[in-house]
N, C-alpha and C positions, 0 to 999 in steps of 0.2 A: 443953212443952217447943219447939215451933213457936214459941210468941211470944215465947219469949227469945231463939232462935238472930235472929229478926227483928229486936230489939230489937237485941242486938246488932252486926248486921248497920250497923244504920240509924247507930248508935254511930260506927262507924267511916270510914261515908261521911265525915259528920259534919265529924270529924275531919282527914279529907283535906283536905277544903275547905277549912277555916281553918288548915291548915298551909298548901297551896297559896297561899293571900289571904295570909298571912303574910308568906310566901317573897318574894313578888311587893313588898311594902309594904317588905319589908327590901334589898332588892337594887333597887329602881326609884331613881333619881337624881333631884331637883330643880333645876333649874342657873336659878341666877338671870341672866338676861339679860342683857351687858352691864359684872359682876361689882359691883363695887361703887359706879358710877356708874348702874346704870338706864339702863333706856328712854329716853338722854338722848343730844344730841349730842356731850358730852362723852363718852361713852364711844367707843370704836372694834371697831365690833359687828362686823366684816368681821375683824378679828385676834381677838375674843373668839370667833369661831363656828366659825373653824380651828382653834383650839386646845383645841374640845371634841366629846368625840363624844357621841353622842345616840342611844339608844337606845329601842326598844317599853317603853312602861309607862313610861318617863322624863316628867316634867313640867315646861316652860317656867314659870319664874315672872317675869312681866314688871311691876317698878316704878317707874311715870311720875308726872309733874306733871302737872296737869288741862290745862297748855298742848299734851300730847302724847294719845295713844290708839293705838289697834292693833288693825287692822284684817289679818283672812288675807284672800290673795286668791288666784289662780292664778299661773300662770308668766307668761302676758302680761301682765295685771297691774302684776305684780311688774317687770319688766322697764324698761315706762316711765309707773312710781308713778303711775296710774291708780288711783282714790279710790271708781269710780261701781261698785255694786255688789258689793261686797267677799260673800266666803263670811260672813263672821262680823264683827261692830264690837264693839269693847271700850273702854269710859273709866269703869272703877271705879278706876282708879290703881295699885291690884292686880290682875292679872290673870292667872291658872293656864291651863294649855293640856294636856290631858293628849294626850303623842305614843300613839295606840292605836294605830297601824297601820304599819309599813315606808314607809317613799319621803320624798318631798321634801313638806316644807312651804314658806310664804310668808306673810311679815312686813310690814308696813309700818307709819309714821307718815301719818296723812290730815290733821295740821292744818299750816297755814300754811306750804306746800311741804315741810315735814322729812325727808320722803323723797326727795326728789330732792338736800336735802344730806349725806345718809348713812344717815338713819335709816331700815334695813331692813333686816332677815333671812332669808336663808335654812337651812333646815334638812333635815340628809341623814338619814332616823330609820333605823338598821340594828336588823334583826335580833336578839332578846338572844341570846346565845350560850348560855345554858343552856335557850333554847327550842329553839332550833336544832340542839342534839345532842340534843332527845327528840323529836324531829319527823322521821317515816321518810320520809327522799322519797318522793313518790307511784309508784309500781311496784319499788319497791327487792323489797317481799316477794314479789313476781309474779316464776314462773318467763320467763323470756326467751324471747318467741316466737320461735321461730326458721322461717326460710321451710325451707319443702319443697326437699329436695335434690332435683334434679333431675340426672340422666345431662349429663355434659360434651355439646356439641354438636358432634355431625361431621358432616360431609358422607357422605353415602351413596355406601357403594362403586362405584366404575363398572363395572359388567354388565362380566365377561370373554367377550370376543370371541374365538374362533378363529381363526387366520389363515384367509381363504379357501383352501379346495380346488383345483386346477387341474382342469378339464377332464379326466374318462379320455380317452386316445387315440381319437379315431375309428375303429373297427375298420370296414373296408370289405368287402361281401362279396366272397369268389372269384370270380372271373371264368370261367367255361365253357370249356376248354380247346377252342380252336379245333382243328378238323383241318390239317395243313397242307396246300399248296393243292399238287398235283402238277405238277412242271415241267413246262412244254408239250413235247409230243411234237414233234419236227420231223416224223413223217412226217405225224402228224395238223395239221403247218399245212401242210405241200406237199401235202396232199391237200384241207383247204380252199380253198388255193390255187387246185387248180387245178378245183375244185369253182365257185370263183367269177368264174374266166378261161371258165367255157361250155365244152361238149362240143367245140368244133373245136376251143378251145387245147391243149383236153388230148391230141385223136387229135395236135397236132402234136410237145407235149412226150413222149406218147409213144414215136413213132414215133424224135423223136432221141436218147432212151433206146438204143434197138434197134439203132440207126446208131452209136451210140457204141461199145455193148459187143460187137457183130458181131465183131472180132479173139479177142475170149477166147473166146470159144465155138468157132471155127474150131479153136482150140488144144486144146481139149479134146477134138474127137472126133480118135479115129486116122483 
């Protein structure tokens, strides 16, 4: 039973490969370079190539006389018609070139300055539409890689400083109550003056007072 399944699997794979090869052969196009005139100066190679679409797996068919050949060169040699060190050289009279990948290809004739006279071909090979539809762009099935989200950048809030407080009023300690100075006594002043003036002067003042007050005393005596 296992051998039967394996045999059917191999047959299916072979059929798929043959179908793919057949499909490519049917869809590929043979381009006769230069049209009916072939690879020759009588053909307008530039006009012919501009009106022709070249795709991957197509073929270029060069038909030419022995006076011509086909050289595949790079872009620089193509622009100046240099025939030294070409990529490939063909001179069999009927050259078939397989266009196996997309991109630009350059061909010139290397005989007797025919390239400078216009016998040169540049083709731009395009990806075949069926291959482009079946191929998956790189990364198409991969999930989109998102960059980690960062919180919006915001400047840190300024620290809130309370308004400066005014210093409390300076409280001075209460002053002790000072006793009021007694009013100067006239008597003490007079006594001080008398003591300062000396005993002699004091006696004179006392005598003067007694004389001045004598009439009062006489009026009081009966």
